[in-house]
All heavy atoms as TSV, in Angstrom:
chain	resi	resn	atom	element	x	y	z
A	1	MET	N	N	-94.865	1.091	67.702
A	1	MET	CA	C	-95.635	1.880	66.688
A	1	MET	C	C	-96.684	2.707	67.195
A	1	MET	O	O	-97.920	2.461	67.271
A	1	MET	CB	C	-96.068	0.870	65.682
A	1	MET	CG	C	-96.699	1.515	64.380
A	1	MET	SD	S	-96.720	0.411	62.975
A	1	MET	CE	C	-98.209	-0.694	63.325
A	2	ALA	N	N	-96.287	3.961	67.613
A	2	ALA	CA	C	-97.214	4.923	68.163
A	2	ALA	C	C	-97.829	5.792	67.063
A	2	ALA	O	O	-97.025	6.203	66.267
A	2	ALA	CB	C	-96.542	5.786	69.387
A	3	LYS	N	N	-99.055	6.096	67.089
A	3	LYS	CA	C	-99.662	6.947	66.293
A	3	LYS	C	C	-99.746	8.319	66.892
A	3	LYS	O	O	-100.109	8.414	67.985
A	3	LYS	CB	C	-101.076	6.485	65.888
A	3	LYS	CG	C	-101.173	5.196	65.165
A	3	LYS	CD	C	-100.662	5.262	63.781
A	3	LYS	CE	C	-100.744	3.875	63.039
A	3	LYS	NZ	N	-100.224	3.996	61.756
A	4	ILE	N	N	-99.465	9.354	66.140
A	4	ILE	CA	C	-99.603	10.784	66.530
A	4	ILE	C	C	-100.534	11.558	65.578
A	4	ILE	O	O	-100.465	11.219	64.385
A	4	ILE	CB	C	-98.396	11.582	66.869
A	4	ILE	CG1	C	-97.549	11.571	65.536
A	4	ILE	CG2	C	-97.554	10.794	67.930
A	4	ILE	CD1	C	-96.273	12.522	65.557
A	5	THR	N	N	-101.299	12.461	66.042
A	5	THR	CA	C	-102.050	13.187	65.097
A	5	THR	C	C	-101.820	14.691	65.192
A	5	THR	O	O	-101.533	15.346	66.282
A	5	THR	CB	C	-103.635	13.199	65.645
A	5	THR	OG1	O	-104.003	11.773	65.627
A	5	THR	CG2	C	-104.476	13.956	64.682
A	6	ILE	N	N	-101.292	15.212	64.029
A	6	ILE	CA	C	-100.956	16.682	63.911
A	6	ILE	C	C	-101.822	17.326	62.850
A	6	ILE	O	O	-101.878	16.851	61.760
A	6	ILE	CB	C	-99.471	16.777	63.587
A	6	ILE	CG1	C	-98.650	16.096	64.671
A	6	ILE	CG2	C	-99.041	18.271	63.319
A	6	ILE	CD1	C	-97.143	16.004	64.368
A	7	ASP	N	N	-102.425	18.398	63.120
A	7	ASP	CA	C	-103.362	19.100	62.362
A	7	ASP	C	C	-104.426	18.186	61.730
A	7	ASP	O	O	-104.726	18.245	60.466
A	7	ASP	CB	C	-102.566	19.791	61.170
A	7	ASP	CG	C	-101.756	20.939	61.774
A	7	ASP	OD1	O	-102.115	21.509	62.890
A	7	ASP	OD2	O	-100.801	21.374	61.228
A	8	GLY	N	N	-105.047	17.238	62.408
A	8	GLY	CA	C	-105.973	16.266	62.059
A	8	GLY	C	C	-105.471	15.138	61.193
A	8	GLY	O	O	-106.252	14.369	60.630
A	9	LYS	N	N	-104.254	15.138	60.874
A	9	LYS	CA	C	-103.600	13.915	60.129
A	9	LYS	C	C	-102.785	13.090	60.987
A	9	LYS	O	O	-101.968	13.479	61.931
A	9	LYS	CB	C	-102.721	14.491	59.079
A	9	LYS	CG	C	-102.253	13.476	58.084
A	9	LYS	CD	C	-101.570	14.089	56.787
A	9	LYS	CE	C	-101.127	13.048	55.862
A	9	LYS	NZ	N	-100.429	13.561	54.700
A	10	GLU	N	N	-103.133	11.726	60.864
A	10	GLU	CA	C	-102.439	10.574	61.744
A	10	GLU	C	C	-101.053	10.317	61.071
A	10	GLU	O	O	-101.038	10.027	59.824
A	10	GLU	CB	C	-103.238	9.499	61.857
A	10	GLU	CG	C	-102.907	8.502	62.989
A	10	GLU	CD	C	-103.951	7.489	63.206
A	10	GLU	OE1	O	-103.898	6.416	62.571
A	10	GLU	OE2	O	-104.808	7.697	64.149
A	11	TYR	N	N	-99.994	10.226	61.950
A	11	TYR	CA	C	-98.806	9.638	61.429
A	11	TYR	C	C	-98.317	8.513	62.408
A	11	TYR	O	O	-98.663	8.477	63.548
A	11	TYR	CB	C	-97.703	10.811	61.663
A	11	TYR	CG	C	-98.100	12.027	60.728
A	11	TYR	CD1	C	-98.787	13.004	61.244
A	11	TYR	CD2	C	-97.500	12.046	59.355
A	11	TYR	CE1	C	-99.084	14.134	60.469
A	11	TYR	CE2	C	-97.782	13.150	58.567
A	11	TYR	CZ	C	-98.620	14.184	59.187
A	11	TYR	OH	O	-98.854	15.225	58.399
A	12	ASP	N	N	-97.450	7.539	61.804
A	12	ASP	CA	C	-96.744	6.678	62.613
A	12	ASP	C	C	-95.517	7.186	63.070
A	12	ASP	O	O	-94.594	7.527	62.288
A	12	ASP	CB	C	-96.433	5.354	61.725
A	12	ASP	CG	C	-95.841	4.269	62.468
A	12	ASP	OD1	O	-95.572	4.446	63.629
A	12	ASP	OD2	O	-95.613	3.224	61.912
A	13	SER	N	N	-95.304	7.438	64.337
A	13	SER	CA	C	-94.140	8.114	64.863
A	13	SER	C	C	-92.805	7.392	64.503
A	13	SER	O	O	-91.719	7.905	64.443
A	13	SER	CB	C	-94.263	8.301	66.401
A	13	SER	OG	O	-94.296	7.091	67.018
A	14	GLU	N	N	-92.935	6.049	64.448
A	14	GLU	CA	C	-91.712	5.282	64.038
A	14	GLU	C	C	-91.329	5.435	62.752
A	14	GLU	O	O	-90.052	5.254	62.442
A	14	GLU	CB	C	-92.027	3.672	64.108
A	14	GLU	CG	C	-92.634	3.300	65.513
A	14	GLU	CD	C	-91.556	3.152	66.527
A	14	GLU	OE1	O	-90.447	2.808	66.270
A	14	GLU	OE2	O	-91.834	3.643	67.677
A	15	THR	N	N	-92.030	5.909	61.715
A	15	THR	CA	C	-91.711	6.089	60.361
A	15	THR	C	C	-91.339	7.524	59.921
A	15	THR	O	O	-91.090	7.839	58.914
A	15	THR	CB	C	-92.696	5.535	59.449
A	15	THR	OG1	O	-93.872	6.295	59.577
A	15	THR	CG2	C	-92.861	4.005	59.712
A	16	LEU	N	N	-91.300	8.394	60.989
A	16	LEU	CA	C	-91.050	9.779	60.720
A	16	LEU	C	C	-89.596	10.019	60.527
A	16	LEU	O	O	-88.748	9.250	60.936
A	16	LEU	CB	C	-91.590	10.727	61.893
A	16	LEU	CG	C	-92.975	10.758	62.229
A	16	LEU	CD1	C	-93.202	11.596	63.548
A	16	LEU	CD2	C	-93.779	11.464	60.993
A	17	PRO	N	N	-89.239	11.018	59.702
A	17	PRO	CA	C	-87.769	11.270	59.390
A	17	PRO	C	C	-87.270	11.693	60.887
A	17	PRO	O	O	-87.952	12.284	61.677
A	17	PRO	CB	C	-87.901	12.466	58.567
A	17	PRO	CG	C	-89.269	12.597	57.893
A	17	PRO	CD	C	-90.048	11.823	58.908
A	18	GLU	N	N	-85.995	11.726	60.917
A	18	GLU	CA	C	-85.251	11.989	62.234
A	18	GLU	C	C	-85.491	13.381	62.708
A	18	GLU	O	O	-85.714	13.613	63.956
A	18	GLU	CB	C	-83.756	11.702	62.202
A	18	GLU	CG	C	-83.278	10.214	62.217
A	18	GLU	CD	C	-83.900	9.407	63.499
A	18	GLU	OE1	O	-83.803	10.014	64.563
A	18	GLU	OE2	O	-84.507	8.452	63.281
A	19	ASP	N	N	-85.515	14.358	61.688
A	19	ASP	CA	C	-85.738	15.729	62.227
A	19	ASP	C	C	-87.162	15.942	62.685
A	19	ASP	O	O	-87.366	16.642	63.577
A	19	ASP	CB	C	-85.421	16.734	61.093
A	19	ASP	CG	C	-86.239	16.494	59.816
A	19	ASP	OD1	O	-86.758	15.384	59.557
A	19	ASP	OD2	O	-86.396	17.472	59.050
A	20	ALA	N	N	-88.177	15.170	62.105
A	20	ALA	CA	C	-89.370	15.363	62.556
A	20	ALA	C	C	-89.566	14.702	63.994
A	20	ALA	O	O	-90.260	15.211	64.864
A	20	ALA	CB	C	-90.354	14.627	61.664
A	21	LYS	N	N	-88.845	13.512	64.218
A	21	LYS	CA	C	-88.870	12.898	65.632
A	21	LYS	C	C	-88.205	13.800	66.633
A	21	LYS	O	O	-88.697	13.934	67.751
A	21	LYS	CB	C	-88.144	11.543	65.502
A	21	LYS	CG	C	-88.742	10.442	64.743
A	21	LYS	CD	C	-87.899	9.216	64.705
A	21	LYS	CE	C	-88.504	8.119	63.985
A	21	LYS	NZ	N	-87.748	6.880	64.069
A	22	THR	N	N	-87.147	14.450	66.180
A	22	THR	CA	C	-86.532	15.371	67.074
A	22	THR	C	C	-87.464	16.511	67.581
A	22	THR	O	O	-87.643	16.915	68.769
A	22	THR	CB	C	-85.288	15.861	66.442
A	22	THR	OG1	O	-84.244	14.832	66.278
A	22	THR	CG2	C	-84.494	17.002	67.355
A	23	ASN	N	N	-88.041	17.093	66.492
A	23	ASN	CA	C	-88.999	18.129	66.743
A	23	ASN	C	C	-90.263	17.736	67.699
A	23	ASN	O	O	-90.729	18.494	68.436
A	23	ASN	CB	C	-89.475	18.793	65.549
A	23	ASN	CG	C	-88.439	19.739	64.754
A	23	ASN	OD1	O	-87.805	20.467	65.453
A	23	ASN	ND2	N	-88.251	19.589	63.559
A	24	MET	N	N	-90.718	16.500	67.394
A	24	MET	CA	C	-91.775	15.890	68.160
A	24	MET	C	C	-91.242	15.911	69.588
A	24	MET	O	O	-92.143	16.196	70.485
A	24	MET	CB	C	-92.091	14.549	67.634
A	24	MET	CG	C	-93.261	13.984	68.375
A	24	MET	SD	S	-93.708	12.439	67.835
A	24	MET	CE	C	-92.271	11.277	68.140
A	25	LEU	N	N	-90.171	15.313	69.841
A	25	LEU	CA	C	-89.598	15.218	71.211
A	25	LEU	C	C	-89.413	16.735	71.810
A	25	LEU	O	O	-89.740	16.877	72.980
A	25	LEU	CB	C	-88.280	14.538	71.256
A	25	LEU	CG	C	-88.364	12.992	70.884
A	25	LEU	CD1	C	-86.908	12.461	70.786
A	25	LEU	CD2	C	-89.236	12.393	71.966
A	26	ASN	N	N	-89.125	17.700	71.069
A	26	ASN	CA	C	-88.917	18.985	71.512
A	26	ASN	C	C	-90.215	19.611	71.907
A	26	ASN	O	O	-90.392	20.405	72.926
A	26	ASN	CB	C	-88.193	19.932	70.484
A	26	ASN	CG	C	-86.733	19.513	70.409
A	26	ASN	OD1	O	-86.156	18.975	71.358
A	26	ASN	ND2	N	-85.974	19.942	69.324
A	27	VAL	N	N	-91.231	19.364	71.195
A	27	VAL	CA	C	-92.717	19.819	71.428
A	27	VAL	C	C	-93.103	19.049	72.727
A	27	VAL	O	O	-93.701	19.827	73.548
A	27	VAL	CB	C	-93.531	19.618	70.262
A	27	VAL	CG1	C	-95.103	19.692	70.773
A	27	VAL	CG2	C	-93.240	20.464	69.113
A	28	GLN	N	N	-92.871	17.790	72.860
A	28	GLN	CA	C	-93.365	17.166	74.133
A	28	GLN	C	C	-92.620	17.758	75.250
A	28	GLN	O	O	-93.342	17.926	76.288
A	28	GLN	CB	C	-93.064	15.662	73.827
A	28	GLN	CG	C	-93.965	14.993	72.979
A	28	GLN	CD	C	-93.526	13.598	72.791
A	28	GLN	OE1	O	-92.486	13.089	72.986
A	28	GLN	NE2	N	-94.472	12.740	72.217
A	29	TYR	N	N	-91.319	18.109	75.143
A	29	TYR	CA	C	-90.583	18.531	76.287
A	29	TYR	C	C	-91.175	20.094	76.587
A	29	TYR	O	O	-91.296	20.299	77.867
A	29	TYR	CB	C	-88.950	18.812	75.901
A	29	TYR	CG	C	-88.297	19.496	76.981
A	29	TYR	CD1	C	-87.938	18.948	78.129
A	29	TYR	CD2	C	-88.072	20.864	76.791
A	29	TYR	CE1	C	-87.261	19.629	79.120
A	29	TYR	CE2	C	-87.441	21.676	77.829
A	29	TYR	CZ	C	-86.892	21.008	79.014
A	29	TYR	OH	O	-86.339	21.702	79.901
A	30	CYS	N	N	-91.350	20.805	75.618
A	30	CYS	CA	C	-91.971	22.036	75.886
A	30	CYS	C	C	-93.263	22.056	76.677
A	30	CYS	O	O	-93.661	22.787	77.486
A	30	CYS	CB	C	-91.956	22.828	74.674
A	30	CYS	SG	S	-90.414	23.390	73.923
A	31	ASP	N	N	-94.123	21.084	76.144
A	31	ASP	CA	C	-95.496	20.886	76.747
A	31	ASP	C	C	-95.355	20.560	78.254
A	31	ASP	O	O	-96.049	21.031	79.080
A	31	ASP	CB	C	-96.333	19.765	76.057
A	31	ASP	CG	C	-96.882	20.237	74.690
A	31	ASP	OD1	O	-96.797	21.429	74.466
A	31	ASP	OD2	O	-97.133	19.404	73.910
A	32	GLN	N	N	-94.293	19.698	78.532
A	32	GLN	CA	C	-94.062	19.249	79.927
A	32	GLN	C	C	-93.664	20.457	80.666
A	32	GLN	O	O	-93.918	20.701	81.830
A	32	GLN	CB	C	-93.132	18.173	79.974
A	32	GLN	CG	C	-93.555	16.899	79.427
A	32	GLN	CD	C	-92.511	15.745	79.212
A	32	GLN	OE1	O	-91.408	15.991	79.490
A	32	GLN	NE2	N	-92.963	14.502	78.973
A	33	LYS	N	N	-92.702	21.253	80.151
A	33	LYS	CA	C	-92.117	22.359	80.725
A	33	LYS	C	C	-93.318	23.494	81.127
A	33	LYS	O	O	-93.330	23.975	82.194
A	33	LYS	CB	C	-91.025	23.050	80.034
A	33	LYS	CG	C	-90.201	24.036	80.615
A	33	LYS	CD	C	-89.472	23.546	81.804
A	33	LYS	CE	C	-88.612	24.510	82.431
A	33	LYS	NZ	N	-87.928	24.026	83.747
A	34	VAL	N	N	-94.183	23.517	80.135
A	34	VAL	CA	C	-95.232	24.567	80.388
A	34	VAL	C	C	-96.082	23.970	81.566
A	34	VAL	O	O	-96.596	24.839	82.397
A	34	VAL	CB	C	-96.039	24.629	79.006
A	34	VAL	CG1	C	-97.494	25.408	79.384
A	34	VAL	CG2	C	-95.370	25.506	77.990
A	35	GLN	N	N	-96.415	22.814	81.629
A	35	GLN	CA	C	-97.288	22.273	82.690
A	35	GLN	C	C	-96.437	22.495	84.131
A	35	GLN	O	O	-97.031	22.790	85.103
A	35	GLN	CB	C	-97.424	20.770	82.477
A	35	GLN	CG	C	-98.595	20.516	81.407
A	35	GLN	CD	C	-99.918	21.449	81.617
A	35	GLN	OE1	O	-100.406	21.344	82.739
A	35	GLN	NE2	N	-100.199	22.167	80.569
A	36	GLU	N	N	-95.187	22.083	84.002
A	36	GLU	CA	C	-94.358	22.395	85.321
A	36	GLU	C	C	-94.428	23.874	85.696
A	36	GLU	O	O	-94.480	24.189	86.888
A	36	GLU	CB	C	-92.956	21.988	84.990
A	36	GLU	CG	C	-91.947	22.253	86.171
A	36	GLU	CD	C	-90.509	21.776	85.745
A	36	GLU	OE1	O	-90.319	21.101	84.870
A	36	GLU	OE2	O	-89.597	22.333	86.369
A	37	LEU	N	N	-94.243	24.801	84.780
A	37	LEU	CA	C	-94.329	26.196	85.073
A	37	LEU	C	C	-95.670	26.623	85.663
A	37	LEU	O	O	-95.697	27.498	86.556
A	37	LEU	CB	C	-93.858	27.044	83.890
A	37	LEU	CG	C	-92.333	26.857	83.599
A	37	LEU	CD1	C	-92.071	27.534	82.030
A	37	LEU	CD2	C	-91.502	27.549	84.609
A	38	LYS	N	N	-96.785	26.037	85.086
A	38	LYS	CA	C	-97.996	26.436	85.532
A	38	LYS	C	C	-98.203	25.928	86.960
A	38	LYS	O	O	-98.819	26.711	87.876
A	38	LYS	CB	C	-99.069	25.685	84.602
A	38	LYS	CG	C	-99.291	26.441	83.363
A	38	LYS	CD	C	-100.371	25.737	82.497
A	38	LYS	CE	C	-100.742	26.409	81.264
A	38	LYS	NZ	N	-101.731	25.762	80.475
A	39	ARG	N	N	-97.701	24.716	87.297
A	39	ARG	CA	C	-97.779	24.197	88.725
A	39	ARG	C	C	-96.936	25.181	89.665
A	39	ARG	O	O	-97.366	25.611	90.654
A	39	ARG	CB	C	-97.139	22.827	88.853
A	39	ARG	CG	C	-98.041	21.851	88.350
A	39	ARG	CD	C	-97.651	20.362	88.612
A	39	ARG	NE	N	-96.313	20.076	88.046
A	39	ARG	CZ	C	-96.284	19.521	86.797
A	39	ARG	NH1	N	-97.362	19.232	85.938
A	39	ARG	NH2	N	-95.090	19.189	86.258
A	40	GLU	N	N	-95.648	25.582	89.205
A	40	GLU	CA	C	-94.812	26.539	89.886
A	40	GLU	C	C	-95.581	27.814	90.219
A	40	GLU	O	O	-95.516	28.420	91.160
A	40	GLU	CB	C	-93.494	26.682	89.347
A	40	GLU	CG	C	-92.620	25.595	89.432
A	40	GLU	CD	C	-91.177	25.736	88.751
A	40	GLU	OE1	O	-90.719	26.831	88.739
A	40	GLU	OE2	O	-90.647	24.644	88.445
A	41	LEU	N	N	-96.138	28.329	89.132
A	41	LEU	CA	C	-96.932	29.612	89.265
A	41	LEU	C	C	-98.155	29.585	90.249
A	41	LEU	O	O	-98.287	30.440	91.072
A	41	LEU	CB	C	-97.547	30.033	87.813
A	41	LEU	CG	C	-98.346	31.265	87.933
A	41	LEU	CD1	C	-97.510	32.498	88.416
A	41	LEU	CD2	C	-98.815	31.563	86.455
A	42	ALA	N	N	-98.823	28.308	90.243
A	42	ALA	CA	C	-99.853	28.209	91.170
A	42	ALA	C	C	-99.390	28.175	92.658
A	42	ALA	O	O	-99.976	28.707	93.612
A	42	ALA	CB	C	-100.645	26.851	91.035
A	43	ILE	N	N	-98.255	27.454	92.840
A	43	ILE	CA	C	-97.602	27.438	94.166
A	43	ILE	C	C	-97.225	28.977	94.658
A	43	ILE	O	O	-97.645	29.288	95.687
A	43	ILE	CB	C	-96.393	26.611	94.208
A	43	ILE	CG1	C	-96.815	25.076	94.014
A	43	ILE	CG2	C	-95.588	26.687	95.523
A	43	ILE	CD1	C	-95.680	24.037	93.718
A	44	ALA	N	N	-96.606	29.611	93.698
A	44	ALA	CA	C	-96.157	31.025	93.895
A	44	ALA	C	C	-97.384	31.843	94.330
A	44	ALA	O	O	-97.381	32.849	95.212
A	44	ALA	CB	C	-95.247	31.580	92.890
A	45	GLN	N	N	-98.517	31.744	93.509
A	45	GLN	CA	C	-99.645	32.518	93.763
A	45	GLN	C	C	-100.275	32.194	95.116
A	45	GLN	O	O	-100.728	33.096	95.960
A	45	GLN	CB	C	-100.606	32.268	92.622
A	45	GLN	CG	C	-100.302	33.051	91.384
A	45	GLN	CD	C	-101.252	32.653	90.165
A	45	GLN	OE1	O	-101.681	31.521	90.111
A	45	GLN	NE2	N	-101.216	33.638	89.306
A	46	THR	N	N	-100.286	30.894	95.491
A	46	THR	CA	C	-100.724	30.486	96.793
A	46	THR	C	C	-100.008	31.138	97.904
A	46	THR	O	O	-100.536	31.643	98.938
A	46	THR	CB	C	-100.914	28.999	96.800
A	46	THR	OG1	O	-101.741	28.523	95.876
A	46	THR	CG2	C	-101.446	28.507	98.100
A	47	ALA	N	N	-98.632	30.968	97.766
A	47	ALA	CA	C	-97.700	31.536	98.746
A	47	ALA	C	C	-97.918	33.154	99.016
A	47	ALA	O	O	-98.037	33.659	99.986
A	47	ALA	CB	C	-96.358	31.179	98.538
A	48	ARG	N	N	-98.059	33.674	97.868
A	48	ARG	CA	C	-98.258	35.239	97.782
A	48	ARG	C	C	-99.428	35.563	98.527
A	48	ARG	O	O	-99.560	36.414	99.277
A	48	ARG	CB	C	-98.284	35.792	96.304
A	48	ARG	CG	C	-98.243	37.303	96.337
A	48	ARG	CD	C	-99.231	37.721	95.222
A	48	ARG	NE	N	-99.249	39.206	95.304
A	48	ARG	CZ	C	-100.139	40.000	96.031
A	48	ARG	NH1	N	-100.918	39.419	96.815
A	48	ARG	NH2	N	-100.141	41.293	96.042
A	49	ASN	N	N	-100.603	34.921	98.262
A	49	ASN	CA	C	-101.832	35.204	98.918
A	49	ASN	C	C	-101.659	34.915	100.406
A	49	ASN	O	O	-102.266	35.807	101.223
A	49	ASN	CB	C	-102.980	34.299	98.426
A	49	ASN	CG	C	-103.272	34.605	96.917
A	49	ASN	OD1	O	-103.024	35.668	96.469
A	49	ASN	ND2	N	-103.936	33.746	96.199
A	50	ALA	N	N	-100.995	33.832	100.835
A	50	ALA	CA	C	-100.877	33.601	102.335
A	50	ALA	C	C	-99.959	34.782	102.856
A	50	ALA	O	O	-100.308	35.183	104.046
A	50	ALA	CB	C	-100.122	32.282	102.473
A	51	TYR	N	N	-99.011	35.250	102.243
A	51	TYR	CA	C	-98.084	36.376	102.727
A	51	TYR	C	C	-98.884	37.554	102.843
A	51	TYR	O	O	-98.797	38.314	103.702
A	51	TYR	CB	C	-96.822	36.576	101.915
A	51	TYR	CG	C	-95.888	35.530	102.067
A	51	TYR	CD1	C	-95.289	34.944	100.758
A	51	TYR	CD2	C	-95.421	34.970	103.300
A	51	TYR	CE1	C	-94.366	33.972	100.872
A	51	TYR	CE2	C	-94.448	33.998	103.306
A	51	TYR	CZ	C	-93.883	33.440	102.227
A	51	TYR	OH	O	-92.897	32.515	102.221
A	52	ALA	N	N	-99.824	37.918	101.855
A	52	ALA	CA	C	-100.571	39.066	101.723
A	52	ALA	C	C	-101.586	39.007	103.019
A	52	ALA	O	O	-101.755	40.012	103.717
A	52	ALA	CB	C	-101.375	39.254	100.512
A	53	GLN	N	N	-102.168	37.948	103.287
A	53	GLN	CA	C	-103.134	37.751	104.424
A	53	GLN	C	C	-102.315	37.997	105.840
A	53	GLN	O	O	-102.722	38.627	106.591
A	53	GLN	CB	C	-103.765	36.428	104.448
A	53	GLN	CG	C	-104.844	36.242	103.508
A	53	GLN	CD	C	-105.882	37.256	103.605
A	53	GLN	OE1	O	-106.220	37.782	104.726
A	53	GLN	NE2	N	-106.775	37.349	102.605
A	54	ALA	N	N	-101.143	37.487	105.841
A	54	ALA	CA	C	-100.191	37.636	107.007
A	54	ALA	C	C	-99.828	39.034	107.258
A	54	ALA	O	O	-99.842	39.647	108.289
A	54	ALA	CB	C	-98.964	36.667	106.845
A	55	LEU	N	N	-99.513	39.785	106.095
A	55	LEU	CA	C	-99.284	41.158	106.119
A	55	LEU	C	C	-100.459	41.933	106.667
A	55	LEU	O	O	-100.150	42.767	107.614
A	55	LEU	CB	C	-98.934	41.653	104.674
A	55	LEU	CG	C	-98.682	43.149	104.585
A	55	LEU	CD1	C	-97.688	43.724	105.597
A	55	LEU	CD2	C	-98.370	43.530	103.128
A	56	LYS	N	N	-101.601	41.636	106.148
A	56	LYS	CA	C	-102.789	42.309	106.687
A	56	LYS	C	C	-102.939	42.141	108.252
A	56	LYS	O	O	-103.215	43.108	108.962
A	56	LYS	CB	C	-104.039	41.936	105.913
A	56	LYS	CG	C	-104.128	42.346	104.674
A	56	LYS	CD	C	-105.443	41.865	103.843
A	56	LYS	CE	C	-105.370	42.091	102.346
A	56	LYS	NZ	N	-106.612	41.554	101.771
A	57	GLY	N	N	-102.642	40.998	108.662
A	57	GLY	CA	C	-102.817	40.576	110.019
A	57	GLY	C	C	-101.700	41.315	110.900
A	57	GLY	O	O	-101.891	41.570	112.248
A	58	ALA	N	N	-100.609	41.594	110.382
A	58	ALA	CA	C	-99.535	42.182	111.069
A	58	ALA	C	C	-99.534	43.704	111.065
A	58	ALA	O	O	-98.794	44.376	111.808
A	58	ALA	CB	C	-98.184	41.771	110.530
A	59	LEU	N	N	-100.390	44.286	110.343
A	59	LEU	CA	C	-100.465	45.809	110.106
A	59	LEU	C	C	-101.096	46.371	111.477
A	59	LEU	O	O	-101.904	45.725	112.141
A	59	LEU	CB	C	-101.261	46.249	108.973
A	59	LEU	CG	C	-100.649	45.989	107.622
A	59	LEU	CD1	C	-101.754	46.301	106.519
A	59	LEU	CD2	C	-99.406	46.691	107.420
A	60	PRO	N	N	-100.599	47.538	111.836
A	60	PRO	CA	C	-101.410	48.177	113.128
A	60	PRO	C	C	-102.874	48.383	112.811
A	60	PRO	O	O	-103.244	48.718	111.724
A	60	PRO	CB	C	-100.486	49.506	113.094
A	60	PRO	CG	C	-99.316	49.310	112.332
A	60	PRO	CD	C	-99.597	48.350	111.289
A	61	LYS	N	N	-103.417	48.231	113.888
A	61	LYS	CA	C	-104.944	48.291	113.799
A	61	LYS	C	C	-105.352	49.815	113.773
A	61	LYS	O	O	-106.570	50.113	113.411
A	61	LYS	CB	C	-105.628	47.461	115.018
A	61	LYS	CG	C	-105.213	46.075	115.020
A	61	LYS	CD	C	-105.631	45.333	113.970
A	61	LYS	CE	C	-105.305	43.753	114.097
A	61	LYS	NZ	N	-104.655	43.244	112.990
A	62	ASP	N	N	-104.652	50.698	114.385
A	62	ASP	CA	C	-105.128	52.046	114.488
A	62	ASP	C	C	-104.788	52.925	113.269
A	62	ASP	O	O	-105.008	54.120	113.250
A	62	ASP	CB	C	-104.391	52.673	115.685
A	62	ASP	CG	C	-102.933	52.633	115.723
A	62	ASP	OD1	O	-102.398	51.929	114.752
A	62	ASP	OD2	O	-102.288	53.252	116.619
A	63	ALA	N	N	-104.312	52.410	112.202
A	63	ALA	CA	C	-103.901	53.256	111.107
A	63	ALA	C	C	-105.022	53.476	110.074
A	63	ALA	O	O	-106.067	52.895	110.113
A	63	ALA	CB	C	-102.725	52.457	110.212
């Protein structure tokens, strides 16, 4: 019997209609996916910064 709060109102997740339960699960999945994508973006940004630094180090010094 888990309680969830939506727009300041508390609900018992066990007693929600099936379509509400499905939508709740979909919202939770989307929240998890957003967090996963944020982590992937942070990794990509870190890698990009490292590559940019390596590029600067590989450029000819006399240009």
